[in-house]
VOPAGU-2260 file (C-alpha; in pm, 1 decimal, decimal comma):
REM VOPAGU-2260
SITE   aa  ch    i         X         Y         Z
SITE  ILE   A    0      -0,2      10,6      10,7
SITE  GLN   A    1     260,4     246,7      87,9
SITE  GLY   A    2     459,0     174,9    -261,2
SITE  ALA   A    3     132,1     243,5    -434,2
SITE  LEU   A    4      65,0     558,1    -262,6
SITE  ARG   A    5     401,8     697,6    -329,3
SITE  GLN   A    6     400,5     604,4    -683,3
SITE  LEU   A    7      61,8     755,5    -761,5
SITE  ALA   A    8     177,7    1076,9    -602,1
SITE  SER   A    9     521,1    1096,6    -752,3
SITE  THR   A   10     443,7     948,3   -1110,6
SITE  ASN   A   11      97,8    1097,7   -1169,8
SITE  ASN   A   12     147,5    1432,0   -1023,2
SITE  VAL   A   13    -193,1    1403,1    -830,0
SITE  ASP   A   14    -323,2    1648,7    -571,2
SITE  LEU   A   15    -574,5    1380,7    -407,2
SITE  ILE   A   16    -555,7    1003,7    -344,2
SITE  LEU   A   17    -874,0     841,0    -185,9
SITE  THR   A   18    -815,1     505,4     -69,1
SITE  THR   A   19   -1121,1     253,5     -14,7
SITE  GLY   A   20   -1136,9      -2,1     247,2
SITE  GLY   A   21    -887,1    -153,2     507,5
SITE  THR   A   22   -1008,7      82,4     790,2
SITE  GLY   A   23   -1202,5    -166,4     978,7
SITE  PHE   A   24   -1067,0    -394,2    1274,6
SITE  ALA   A   25    -971,2    -691,7    1111,2
SITE  ALA   A   26    -578,1    -793,7    1107,5
SITE  ARG   A   27    -578,6    -748,0     725,7
SITE  ASP   A   28    -731,6    -357,0     770,5
SITE  VAL   A   29    -394,2    -180,3     749,9
SITE  THR   A   30    -479,1     102,9     533,2
SITE  PRO   A   31    -436,9     371,5     774,0
SITE  GLU   A   32     -94,9     236,7     894,9
SITE  ALA   A   33      24,3     247,8     561,3
SITE  THR   A   34    -112,2     603,9     504,3
SITE  LEU   A   35      67,9     721,2     830,3
SITE  GLY   A   36     363,8     559,8     713,5
SITE  VAL   A   37     394,4     792,3     389,2
SITE  VAL   A   38     264,3    1105,6     464,9
SITE  ASP   A   39     468,5    1393,9     597,2
SITE  ARG   A   40     174,5    1570,2     777,4
SITE  GLU   A   41    -125,2    1435,5     945,3
SITE  CYS   A   42    -467,5    1596,4     880,2
SITE  PRO   A   43    -673,6    1460,0    1188,6
SITE  GLY   A   44    -941,4    1706,6    1168,9
SITE  LEU   A   45   -1036,9    1624,9     841,6
SITE  MET   A   46   -1135,7    1281,3     937,3
SITE  GLN   A   47   -1277,8    1391,0    1258,3
SITE  LEU   A   48   -1508,4    1619,1    1054,3
SITE  VAL   A   49   -1601,0    1336,9     827,4
SITE  VAL   A   50   -1671,7    1107,5    1132,9
SITE  GLN   A   51   -1877,7    1397,0    1278,6
SITE  GLU   A   52   -2101,8    1441,2     974,4
SITE  CYS   A   53   -2128,0    1075,7     888,5
SITE  SER   A   54   -2224,8     993,1    1274,4
SITE  LYS   A   55   -2559,1    1218,8    1195,4
SITE  GLN   A   56   -2681,4     926,6     932,4
SITE  GLN   A   57   -2462,2     624,3    1069,7
SITE  PRO   A   58   -2424,7     587,7    1426,3
SITE  LEU   A   59   -2123,6     339,2    1405,4
SITE  ALA   A   60   -1894,4     588,6    1193,6
SITE  SER   A   61   -1709,2     658,9    1481,4
SITE  LEU   A   62   -1539,5     313,8    1448,6
SITE  SER   A   63   -1386,5     406,8    1124,9
SITE  ARG   A   64   -1013,7     409,9    1172,1
SITE  GLY   A   65    -952,9     609,6     854,9
SITE  THR   A   66    -699,0     880,2     836,8
SITE  ALA   A   67    -574,3    1185,6     612,3
SITE  GLY   A   68    -254,9    1329,8     545,2
SITE  ILE   A   69     -11,6    1543,2     318,6
SITE  LEU   A   70     287,3    1380,2     123,8
SITE  TYR   A   71     500,6    1605,2     -17,3
SITE  THR   A   72     673,9    1401,1    -326,6
SITE  ALA   A   73    1050,0    1418,3    -386,0
SITE  GLY   A   74    1135,3    1676,8    -634,0
SITE  SER   A   75     817,6    1872,1    -587,8
SITE  SER   A   76     755,8    2193,5    -448,9
SITE  SER   A   77     571,8    2224,2    -104,4
SITE  SER   A   78     316,6    2405,8    -305,4
SITE  SER   A   79     198,3    2099,5    -483,5
SITE  PRO   A   80     153,4    1835,7    -186,4
SITE  THR   A   81     -75,7    1527,2    -230,6
SITE  LEU   A   82    -361,9    1484,3       5,0
SITE  ILE   A   83    -420,5    1109,1      94,3
SITE  CYS   A   84    -754,2    1021,4     271,5
SITE  ASN   A   85    -866,5     693,2     370,4
SITE  LEU   A   86   -1238,0     608,9     314,2
SITE  PRO   A   87   -1423,2     298,0     440,1
SITE  GLY   A   88   -1481,5      15,5     192,1
SITE  ASN   A   89   -1865,6      14,2     201,2
SITE  PRO   A   90   -1975,1     212,1    -124,9
SITE  LYS   A   91   -2302,4     347,8      81,8
SITE  ALA   A   92   -2056,2     477,1     360,4
SITE  VAL   A   93   -1826,7     637,5      94,9
SITE  ASP   A   94   -2118,4     799,2    -105,8
SITE  GLU   A   95   -2240,1     963,2     228,0
SITE  ILE   A   96   -1896,4    1109,9     289,4
SITE  LEU   A   97   -1827,3    1236,7     -65,4
């Protein structure tokens, strides 16, 4: 996951990467940890807002472990970072977030 995030950010010159899935509590759910392993700065307030808003429709939204952060790719200026956000794997939940 970390390699894919770094590659997407550096080779495709993207401003935003949205991941889906891997934010639950199963042993295989490691997307937030992988994201934290590559971002340079966390954006905890962004995901707190997502949880707060989604909790209005889905009381279990607070169980999501999604995270968000900024990745500054090598060779790029700090004015063009990539924001990485982890979304749940449930399509309905993603629809509610976006």
